Every structure is written in structure tokens, then in C-alpha cells.
MIFIVEX-153280 format. One line per field, with one value per residue (C-alpha): residue number from 1; x, y, z. Coordinates in nm, 4 decimals, m for minus. Layout:
N
bapa: NUM,...
x: X,...
y: Y,...
z: Z,...
//
This chain:
468
bapa: 1,2,3,4,5,6,7,8,9,10,11,12,13,14,15,16,17,18,19,20,21,22,23,24,25,26,27,28,29,30,31,32,33,34,35,36,37,38,39,40,41,42,43,44,45,46,47,48,49,50,51,52,53,54,55,56,57,58,59,60,61,62,63,64,65,66,67,68,69,70,71,72,73,74,75,76,77,78,79,80,81,82,83,84,85,86,87,88,89,90,91,92,93,94,95,96,97,98,99,100,101,102,103,104,105,106,107,108,109,110,111,112,113,114,115,116,117,118,119,120,121,122,123,124,125,126,127,128,129,130,131,132,133,134,135,136,137,138,139,140,141,142,143,144,145,146,147,148,149,150,151,152,153,154,155,156,157,158,159,160,161,162,163,164,165,166,167,168,169,170,171,172,173,174,175,176,177,178,179,180,181,182,183,184,185,186,187,188,189,190,191,192,193,194,195,196,197,198,199,200,201,202,203,204,205,206,207,208,209,210,211,212,213,214,215,216,217,218,219,220,221,222,223,224,225,226,227,228,229,230,231,232,233,234,235,236,237,238,239,240,241,242,243,244,245,246,247,248,249,250,251,252,253,254,255,256,257,258,259,260,261,262,263,264,265,266,267,268,269,270,271,272,273,274,275,276,277,278,279,280,281,282,283,284,285,286,287,288,289,290,291,292,293,294,295,296,297,298,299,300,301,302,303,304,305,306,307,308,309,310,311,312,313,314,315,316,317,318,319,320,321,322,323,324,325,326,327,328,329,330,331,332,333,334,335,336,337,338,339,340,341,342,343,344,345,346,347,348,349,350,351,352,353,354,355,356,357,358,359,360,361,362,363,364,365,366,367,368,369,370,371,372,373,374,375,376,377,378,379,380,381,382,383,384,385,386,387,388,389,390,391,392,393,394,395,396,397,398,399,400,401,402,403,404,405,406,407,408,409,410,411,412,413,414,415,416,417,418,419,420,421,422,423,424,425,426,427,428,429,430,431,432,433,434,435,436,437,438,439,440,441,442,443,444,445,446,447,448,449,450,451,452,453,454,455,456,457,458,459,460,461,462,463,464,465,466,467,468
x: m1.7429,m1.7634,m1.6840,m2.0889,m2.2382,m2.0240,m2.0884,m2.4787,m2.4547,m2.2904,m2.5643,m2.8253,m2.6681,m2.5860,m2.9008,m3.1390,m2.8970,m2.9799,m3.2943,m3.4176,m3.2176,m3.3641,m3.7048,m3.6696,m3.5375,m3.8211,m4.0935,m3.9195,m3.9325,m4.2596,m4.4313,m4.1971,m4.3255,m4.6657,m4.6191,m4.5058,m4.8081,m5.0549,m4.8858,m4.9056,m5.2250,m5.3352,m5.1795,m5.3779,m5.6760,m5.6020,m5.5477,m5.8653,m6.0426,m5.8843,m5.9886,m6.3379,m6.2869,m6.1425,m6.4345,m6.6684,m6.4966,m6.4772,m6.8951,m6.9687,m6.7082,m6.5672,m6.8681,m6.8218,m6.6762,m6.9275,m7.2104,m7.0858,m7.0710,m7.4026,m7.5430,m7.6099,m7.4269,m7.3976,m7.0057,m7.1651,m7.3113,m6.9975,m6.8177,m6.9817,m6.7436,m6.4334,m6.2055,m6.1308,m6.1823,m6.1493,m6.1463,m6.1497,m6.0588,m6.0379,m5.7287,m5.7307,m5.7608,m6.1300,m6.2615,m6.5565,m6.5671,m6.3938,m6.5455,m6.2512,m6.2823,m6.3492,m6.0750,m5.8512,m5.5774,m5.5459,m5.4402,m5.0945,m5.1120,m5.2091,m4.9122,m4.6597,m4.8352,m4.6101,m4.7894,m4.7203,m4.6622,m4.8813,m4.7267,m4.8152,m4.7734,m4.9054,m5.1136,m5.3002,m5.6602,m5.9037,m5.6621,m5.6408,m5.3494,m5.4082,m5.2003,m5.2870,m5.2301,m5.2626,m5.2570,m5.3075,m5.5967,m5.6225,m5.8762,m5.8266,m5.6977,m5.7891,m5.6887,m5.8314,m5.6870,m5.7645,m5.6835,m5.7492,m5.6776,m5.6692,m5.6931,m5.3728,m5.4793,m5.5428,m5.2068,m5.0533,m5.2829,m5.1729,m4.8336,m4.8991,m5.0344,m4.7680,m4.5132,m4.7221,m4.6937,m4.3303,m4.2936,m4.4509,m4.2586,m3.9738,m4.0380,m4.1175,m3.8185,m3.5955,m3.7765,m3.6911,m3.3467,m3.2676,m3.3674,m3.1589,m2.8639,m2.9035,m2.8584,m2.5446,m2.3316,m2.4139,m2.3421,m2.0542,m1.8799,m1.9168,m1.6022,m1.4476,m1.5836,m1.4755,m1.0951,m1.1155,m1.2145,m1.0209,m0.6559,m0.7913,m0.8131,m0.4651,m0.3393,m0.4779,m0.2607,m0.4552,m0.2344,m0.4205,m0.7234,m0.8445,m1.1251,m1.3144,m1.2376,m1.6010,m1.5529,m1.3044,m1.3676,m1.1235,m1.2639,m1.2142,m0.8608,m0.7900,m0.8959,m0.6936,m0.4091,m0.4976,m0.5279,m0.1597,m0.0505,m0.1706,m0.0111,0.3185,0.2615,0.2059,0.4857,0.7135,0.6075,0.6646,1.0007,1.0841,0.9108,1.1597,1.4308,1.3712,1.3461,1.6902,1.8655,1.7318,1.8046,2.1446,2.2121,2.0513,2.2718,2.5880,2.5729,2.5421,2.8346,3.0514,2.8916,2.9800,3.3414,3.4523,3.2679,3.4665,3.7963,3.7056,3.6350,3.9486,4.2115,4.0404,4.0819,4.4591,4.4975,4.3535,4.4718,4.8266,4.6878,4.8548,5.0924,4.7727,4.4987,4.7060,4.7485,4.3621,4.2606,4.4955,4.3444,3.9890,4.1000,4.3221,3.9764,3.7496,3.9765,3.9863,3.6125,3.5920,3.8729,3.6751,3.3680,3.5141,3.6572,3.3513,3.1862,3.4445,3.4116,3.0166,3.0424,3.3231,3.0605,2.7533,2.9536,3.1912,3.1738,3.3296,3.4567,3.3248,3.5136,3.4445,3.5411,3.4770,3.2916,3.5284,3.8171,3.6324,3.5376,3.8645,4.0280,3.7877,3.7595,4.1694,4.1592,3.9852,4.1108,4.3740,4.1195,3.8736,4.1325,4.2542,3.8955,3.8575,3.5597,3.5751,3.5083,3.4117,3.2556,3.1776,3.0466,2.8958,3.0953,3.0150,3.1119,3.0250,3.1174,3.2040,3.4764,3.6914,3.8480,3.4853,3.3205,3.6052,3.4757,3.1482,3.2391,3.4686,3.1775,2.9506,3.2033,3.2713,2.9019,2.9178,3.1898,3.0663,2.7400,2.9310,2.9536,3.1478,3.1060,3.0543,2.9566,2.9585,2.7835,2.7574,2.4544,2.2618,1.9259,1.6749,1.9024,2.1028,2.3985,2.3655,2.6391,2.4518,2.6509,2.5220,2.6168,2.5520,2.6053,2.3434,2.1005,1.8850,1.5221,1.3282,1.1450,1.4595,1.5841,1.4458,1.6346,1.9973,2.1096,2.0548,2.3902,2.4215,2.1760,2.2741,2.1006,2.3177,2.4280,2.6254,2.8325,2.9015,3.0479,3.2847,3.3965,3.4516,3.1357,2.9229,2.6397,2.7791,2.9015,2.5915,2.5234,2.8553,2.7603,2.4141,2.5757,2.8167,2.5233,2.3801,2.6457,2.7174,2.2919,2.1762,2.0418,2.1507,1.8630,1.8725,1.7026,1.6711,1.4683,1.7039,1.8012,1.9688,2.2275,2.1888,2.1850,2.2743,2.2182,2.3426,2.2166,2.4206,2.4043,2.5763,2.7478,2.9030,3.2695,3.5627,3.3928,3.4421
y: m0.2129,m0.2652,0.0145,m0.0341,m0.0061,0.3006,0.4732,0.3459,0.4863,0.7886,0.8759,0.8318,1.0332,1.3015,1.3278,1.2916,1.5660,1.7930,1.7408,1.7865,2.1170,2.2409,2.1173,2.3226,2.6595,2.6467,2.6054,2.8177,3.0944,3.0101,3.0285,3.3288,3.5405,3.4087,3.5357,3.8755,3.8858,3.8072,4.0417,4.3222,4.2598,4.2449,4.6099,4.7388,4.5749,4.7563,5.0613,5.0676,4.9599,5.2687,5.4968,5.3651,5.4023,5.7634,5.8796,5.7495,5.9529,6.2322,6.1802,6.1164,6.3485,6.2943,6.1665,5.8566,5.6225,5.7362,5.6670,5.3054,5.2455,5.3564,5.1940,5.4968,5.4017,5.0597,4.9526,4.6485,4.9045,4.9761,4.6668,4.5875,4.8127,4.6769,4.3407,4.0947,4.0311,4.3527,4.4904,4.8487,4.9514,5.3162,5.4657,5.3838,4.9693,4.9716,4.7482,4.9132,4.6488,4.2551,4.0038,3.7720,3.4639,3.5846,3.3761,3.5840,3.7918,4.0973,4.3306,4.1944,4.3391,4.6693,4.7343,4.6528,4.8792,5.2089,5.5302,5.6321,5.2888,4.9657,4.6704,4.3007,3.9884,3.5946,3.4120,3.1052,3.1495,2.8626,2.6695,2.8788,3.1441,3.4857,3.8228,4.0777,4.4120,4.6362,5.0493,5.3712,5.6708,5.9839,6.2093,6.5652,6.4409,6.1296,5.7993,5.4279,5.1103,4.9376,4.5617,4.3611,3.9935,3.7998,3.4527,3.3090,2.9358,2.8645,2.9433,2.7820,2.4489,2.5217,2.5139,2.1837,2.0361,2.1450,2.0064,1.6929,1.6543,1.7269,1.4155,1.2469,1.3858,1.2980,0.9554,0.8889,1.0921,0.8625,0.5460,0.7109,0.7661,0.4171,0.2569,0.5035,0.5152,0.1287,0.1132,0.3700,0.1880,m0.1474,0.0334,0.2305,m0.0361,m0.3300,m0.2559,m0.2693,m0.5873,m0.7040,m0.5927,m0.7574,m1.1026,m1.0575,m0.9734,m1.2768,m1.4877,m1.3652,m1.4474,m1.7673,m1.8274,m1.7320,m1.4998,m1.4404,m1.2780,m0.9248,m0.7261,m0.5768,m0.1640,m0.0473,0.3435,0.6301,0.7352,0.7164,0.3456,0.2482,0.3934,0.1527,m0.1506,m0.0317,0.0020,m0.3126,m0.5501,m0.4064,m0.5112,m0.8422,m0.8686,m0.7414,m0.9711,m1.2474,m1.1735,m1.1767,m1.5270,m1.6392,m1.4666,m1.6275,m1.9818,m1.9752,m1.8656,m2.1444,m2.3867,m2.2785,m2.3251,m2.6738,m2.7606,m2.6013,m2.8112,m3.1247,m3.0434,m2.9696,m3.3138,m3.4998,m3.3323,m3.4005,m3.7709,m3.9335,m3.8020,m3.8697,m4.2340,m4.2904,m4.1246,m4.3518,m4.6634,m4.6481,m4.5978,m4.8584,m5.0985,m4.9563,m4.9743,m5.3525,m5.5168,m5.5689,m5.3761,m5.4740,m5.1122,m5.0063,m5.0780,m4.8971,m4.6025,m4.6510,m4.5791,m4.3190,m4.1387,m4.1660,m4.0319,m3.7187,m3.6924,m3.6788,m3.4418,m3.1713,m3.1716,m3.1408,m2.8438,m2.6399,m2.6935,m2.5387,m2.2212,m2.1735,m2.1655,m1.9521,m1.7033,m1.7322,m1.6522,m1.3748,m1.2069,m1.1852,m1.0283,m0.7446,m0.4555,m0.3779,m0.0233,m0.0105,0.1912,0.3674,0.1543,0.2197,m0.0792,m0.1777,m0.1326,m0.3478,m0.6083,m0.6631,m0.7362,m0.9497,m1.1755,m1.1727,m1.2651,m1.5831,m1.6495,m1.9289,m2.1501,m2.0940,m2.2030,m2.4676,m2.6115,m2.5553,m2.2990,m1.9514,m1.6454,m1.2909,m0.9648,m0.5876,m0.3259,m0.0106,0.2733,0.4100,0.4000,0.1757,0.0943,m0.2658,m0.4166,m0.5404,m0.8806,m1.0058,m0.8855,m1.0710,m1.4182,m1.3347,m1.3488,m1.6590,m1.9026,m1.7652,m1.8572,m2.1749,m2.2956,m2.2140,m2.4709,m2.7163,m2.6512,m2.8225,m2.4800,m2.4231,m2.0325,m1.8047,m1.4099,m1.1129,m0.7959,m0.4793,m0.2194,0.0655,m0.0290,0.2323,0.4217,0.1016,m0.1029,m0.4517,m0.7061,m1.0178,m1.3675,m1.6107,m1.9278,m2.2403,m2.5427,m2.7616,m2.5115,m2.5321,m2.6568,m2.3372,m2.5108,m2.5045,m2.1879,m2.0084,m2.2550,m2.2394,m1.9648,m2.1803,m2.3059,m2.6962,m2.6757,m2.8540,m2.9123,m3.1860,m3.3676,m3.6112,m3.4330,m3.1436,m3.3746,m3.5305,m3.1586,m3.1188,m2.8769,m2.8391,m2.6348,m2.2664,m2.0976,m1.9302,m1.8477,m1.6863,m1.5089,m1.4126,m1.2319,m1.0269,m0.9529,m0.7956,m0.6448,m0.4677,m0.3481,m0.5776,m0.9578,m1.2148,m1.2902,m1.6272,m1.7069,m2.0413,m2.3047,m2.6311,m2.6850,m2.4235,m2.2415,m1.9644,m1.6208,m1.4503,m1.0803,m0.8293,m0.4794,m0.2306,0.1305,0.3940,0.6923,1.0077,0.9241,1.0651,1.2079,0.9388
z: 1.4222,1.0655,0.8020,0.6981,1.0599,1.0919,0.7798,0.8662,1.2140,1.1117,0.7955,1.0867,1.3542,1.1306,0.9566,1.2935,1.4388,1.1813,1.1313,1.4476,1.4923,1.1842,1.3588,1.6470,1.4651,1.2272,1.5407,1.7404,1.4884,1.3728,1.7455,1.7991,1.5040,1.5900,1.9107,1.8022,1.5772,1.8752,2.1214,1.8720,1.7905,2.2156,2.1965,1.9398,2.0677,2.3905,2.2428,2.1011,2.4234,2.5172,2.3000,2.3451,2.7304,2.7097,2.4546,2.7447,3.0077,2.7864,2.7104,3.0776,3.2608,3.5921,3.7332,3.5141,3.7859,4.0328,3.7873,3.6994,4.0578,4.1727,3.8559,3.6848,3.4093,3.2410,3.1769,2.9514,2.6878,2.5889,2.6175,2.3149,2.1156,2.3205,2.2194,2.4353,2.7736,2.9932,3.3478,3.4804,3.8031,3.9569,4.0725,4.4252,4.2838,4.3339,4.0948,3.8377,3.5822,3.5312,3.3200,3.4039,3.6427,4.0004,4.1181,3.8716,4.0281,3.8689,4.1478,4.0985,3.7199,3.8814,4.1093,3.8032,3.5925,3.4620,3.4665,3.1146,2.9013,2.8959,2.9964,2.9310,3.0342,2.9702,3.2119,3.2469,3.3235,3.3166,3.1765,2.8724,2.7864,2.7952,2.6842,2.9708,2.8382,3.1209,3.1162,3.3085,3.1382,3.3038,3.2751,3.4704,3.8055,3.8081,3.6971,3.6074,3.5103,3.1865,3.1782,2.8198,2.8168,2.4433,2.4334,2.2443,2.3423,1.9683,1.8912,2.0981,1.9890,1.6933,1.7657,1.9345,1.6306,1.4444,1.6842,1.6340,1.2652,1.2507,1.4833,1.2403,0.9495,1.1431,1.2092,0.8161,0.7564,1.0143,0.8631,0.4770,0.5917,0.7274,0.4218,0.2076,0.4549,0.4196,0.0717,0.0689,0.3469,0.1365,m0.2090,m0.1221,0.1586,m0.1408,m0.2902,0.0141,0.1022,m0.2231,m0.1521,0.2186,0.0355,m0.2308,0.0447,0.2641,m0.0518,m0.1703,0.2477,0.1523,m0.1470,m0.4339,m0.5588,m0.9075,m0.7494,m0.8769,m0.8436,m1.1092,m1.1451,m1.2136,m1.1058,m1.1620,m0.7857,m0.5264,m0.4907,m0.8237,m0.7867,m0.4603,m0.6543,m0.9430,m0.7014,m0.4935,m0.8785,m0.9540,m0.5870,m0.6576,m0.9542,m0.8114,m0.5500,m0.7534,m0.9813,m0.6783,m0.5624,m0.9108,m0.8984,m0.5678,m0.6270,m0.9440,m0.7388,m0.4588,m0.7910,m0.9522,m0.6059,m0.5598,m0.9046,m0.8547,m0.5461,m0.7250,m1.0476,m0.8345,m0.6255,m0.9460,m1.1246,m0.8100,m0.7801,m1.1732,m1.1725,m0.7838,m0.8793,m1.1653,m0.9550,m0.6397,m0.8516,m1.1133,m0.8005,m0.6163,m0.8757,m0.9456,m0.5399,m0.5270,m0.8247,m1.0237,m1.3689,m1.7264,m1.7553,m2.0574,m1.8366,m1.5336,m1.8071,m1.9277,m1.5445,m1.4894,m1.8074,m1.6784,m1.3255,m1.5069,m1.7521,m1.4374,m1.2344,m1.5155,m1.5190,m1.1488,m1.1884,m1.4369,m1.2564,m0.9528,m1.1564,m1.2782,m0.9981,m0.8105,m1.1191,m1.0625,m0.7087,m0.7491,m1.0181,m0.7687,m0.4575,m0.6444,m0.8399,m1.1754,m1.3284,m1.6965,m1.9143,m2.2622,m2.5535,m2.9533,m3.0840,m3.3886,m3.1758,m2.9418,m3.1605,m3.3575,m3.0509,m2.9261,m3.2341,m3.2252,m2.8690,m2.9931,m3.3297,m3.2340,m3.0807,m3.3673,m3.6259,m3.3952,m3.3855,m3.7887,m3.7687,m3.9538,m3.7233,m3.9016,m3.7660,m3.8401,m3.6078,m3.6656,m3.5106,m3.1577,m2.8328,m2.5046,m2.1744,m2.1034,m1.8570,m2.0943,m1.9341,m1.8458,m2.1834,m2.3336,m2.1008,m2.1908,m2.5869,m2.5859,m2.3592,m2.6286,m2.9012,m2.7406,m2.7289,m3.0887,m3.1483,m2.9480,m3.1404,m3.4539,m3.6148,m3.8827,m3.9294,m3.6312,m3.7169,m3.5006,m3.6133,m3.3838,m3.4779,m3.3292,m3.2649,m3.0810,m2.9469,m2.8007,m2.9170,m3.0238,m3.0511,m3.2638,m3.2775,m3.5330,m3.5839,m3.8276,m3.5846,m3.4182,m3.2597,m2.9558,m2.8819,m2.9042,m2.5535,m2.4054,m2.4610,m2.1433,m1.9074,m2.0863,m1.8338,m1.5272,m1.3725,m1.4609,m1.7280,m2.0288,m2.3663,m2.4828,m2.1577,m2.2909,m2.5233,m2.2861,m2.0287,m2.3110,m2.3504,m1.9287,m1.9701,m1.6053,m1.7749,m1.6307,m1.8826,m1.9877,m1.6295,m1.6105,m1.9555,m1.8328,m1.5214,m1.7243,m1.9034,m1.6510,m1.5066,m1.8389,m1.8259,m2.0417,m2.1106,m2.3105,m2.5700,m2.7823,m3.1114,m3.2574,m3.4092,m3.3286,m3.6656,m3.8093,m3.6010,m3.2909,m3.2675,m2.9305,m2.8818,m2.6019,m2.6081,m2.4038,m2.3600,m2.5954,m2.4721,m2.6025,m2.7502,m2.6033,m2.2854,m2.0303
//
């Protein structure tokens, strides 16, 4: 059963039960109060009739009942002063006067009458309801029974009319309630239905799906959370797609990088095997085989390093930044001098946590890339920036095109493929550097216009010097 139907049925059931229960209680209360008022009025009318009859007894004396029986007195004369329908019986249950229908059995009332108090009960006489009040009247040693009947059929008919009107009010209220509850059901379940449709579209692959947030209540909060979830799913899917693409590119590039040197090695080896080559051609073929072998060796070493970095924990130790930069520059100076490249640097004093050998590899890869980009000068600056420590390595080489910067840390990706292969490059150095930066809690940030050199920044967390 759908939520809207459940909501609709719950409202209507609750409304019907509450309305019926309330109507029943109100009608019962009204009838009870009306009957209590009628009973009280009937008792008062009985007392009045009793007073009239007692006055007649006092006036006529002990021969009143005999006189009435023999026709000396006409009790109907005093009946005009009484209220309701009356009947009078003597102490021996002899009927003296009776206005009730002849088929009305009054004797059972007499048997229930107590000597010192009046009784009442409801009786149906000629399809009308009466309150029958019975009591004893004593005079000297004689007694008489007085029965007073008060017609309350009008009260019951009024109650029936009220019940009939209540039924119409109930039907009207139910119809109005149906319309209101249906409208409320549609109104309150519309956002949920929108969520359901959006979820189906996401399940079908539309990860950009979002729904408008139109309120600040629980439904609005649910919609906002759904949008955040959708954004997270979309981001994850994009990330997984990108990861799958990178893996495919990795495999394709790896196969390509193996194919090129292996083809050269196989070709030159076969040529040397099949033919008697002059000494010069043999040396040339051997040089090609050696050169391509060096490329394969470099590729295997870097792939091994990349694999180890993804499956090994490293201990970072605290170092002072000035000392760290000085040691790094000293370690690469022989290399830069050999290539005719000047390198210098300056670092603001602070303390950072690094794994020195890894950080040295990162630094060497970045310097090597700058040299391959025909840089003549490399500047290294270390400074505090927004609570972090930033090492920036800037060169004046050929630079990197802006549209290729976001891919240069992918394995096997090379901006200038011909130059990289010539220098035994395989496009893995920056992938290694990026992984080392992540191990140190940072990332590499590249900035270049493709013309006037490249700057690379790595941000590290500072620590309190000397506190371990």
C-alpha cells in the first residue's frame, strides 16, 4: 500500500472514530440531561398532584373514597387542578379513578410502591413513552395510591431529530474530510513521490538528479540530505569512472611502453643473428639494444617503487626546514651541475614531519623534470602559509600546457613523448611524486602557462620543533 493511501486512510479512520465517539458522547449527554430534567419535572408534578389530593382528603374526610366510589364526589373536578395523566387506587388496590388506557397494566406499579417514598419508571403506553411516578398518600388509618404519568415522547422525538441531523452533519463532515485528507495526502506525499522518482532516475544512471528543497521541515531536510547523497554518489561514480579509465590507460600505456623497446630489441637481435654485420653496424645494433634495455630497467624500477608506495607504511620524522632544504640541494647539486643548471633556495624556519628518503625522491623527480624541460635555473622556496608549510620549486624551462596539467601525475602520461623516451623516461616519475606527497599528507600543485617555466608546490603540516 502506498504511503499516500496509508496517510489518507489513517486520517479518515481517525477522523471518523473521533467524530462518532464525540457525537455519541454529546448526544448521550444531551439525552441523559433531558431525561433527568423530565424526571425531576415529573416528580415535581407528582408532588403537586399529591398536594391537591391530600387537600381534597382533608376537606372531604375519611369518606372521600366511598363518596367517590358511590358518585357523591366527582374526582374529575379536582383533576383539572392536576398535571399529567393520573390514576388513584385505594389501599386494597381498588381502582378509584383512572385516566390511562384500559389495557394499561397499573397493578405491577402498585406492588413496587414503597410506603414512604415515590417510585418512577418508564413505560410505553399507546406507542408513547411515559414517566410513571407512583406513591402512597396516607390519611388517618387509610391509604391511597396516586399514579402520575408524564408524556416524554416529545423529548425522545427531539433526540431522534438531533440524531438525524447529526447523521447529516457526519456525512457532510466525512465528505469534507475526504476532500481535505485527500488534498493533504497529495500535498504531504508529493515530496516523497518526488524523492522516489529521483531515486529511480539515479538507479537508471542519471547521477546528476536533484530535487528542489521547498521547506525547512523534516521533508525539506530529507530532500537536502537526498541531494547531498546524490552529489556524493555522483562524485563517487565519477571517481570510480576516472579510476577505471586511469587503470585502462595504465594497462594500455604499459603495454605500449613494453612493445616499443621490445620490438627494437627483437628486431636488432634478429638482425645480428641472421646476418654477418660489419663491426660498426654490430655496435650500432648493440647500442640500440642497450638503450632500450635501459628504458625497460628504468620502467621496472619505477613500477616497483610505485607498487611499494601503495602497500607500505612509512614513519615520518621531524626535521627543521632549513636543514632539510640544505641537505636536499646538496644531494642533487652534482646532478644539476653536470647538466649545467643552477639551483638555489631559501626556507623560513619551521619544523615538518617527513620520511627523508621518500622526500628526497620526490625532490629529485621534480628537479629532473625541470632539467628535462630545458631549465637553466631552479629556485626552491620554503615558507609558512595559512598554518601550513609550503615548499615551492620553480624553474624557467619550457613549461607545461595548461590543458595538460591535470593529467601529468597519471602513470605513463608524458607531455613530450619523444623527449621522454629519448631520456629513458616512462611517465611514472610524477605519479611516484604525487603518491609520496600523499604519504606526507599533501598533494602536488602545478602552475604553468606552457611558455615561461613551471612552479610546483607541496603543502606540509607544521609541528612543534623538538617535541617529537
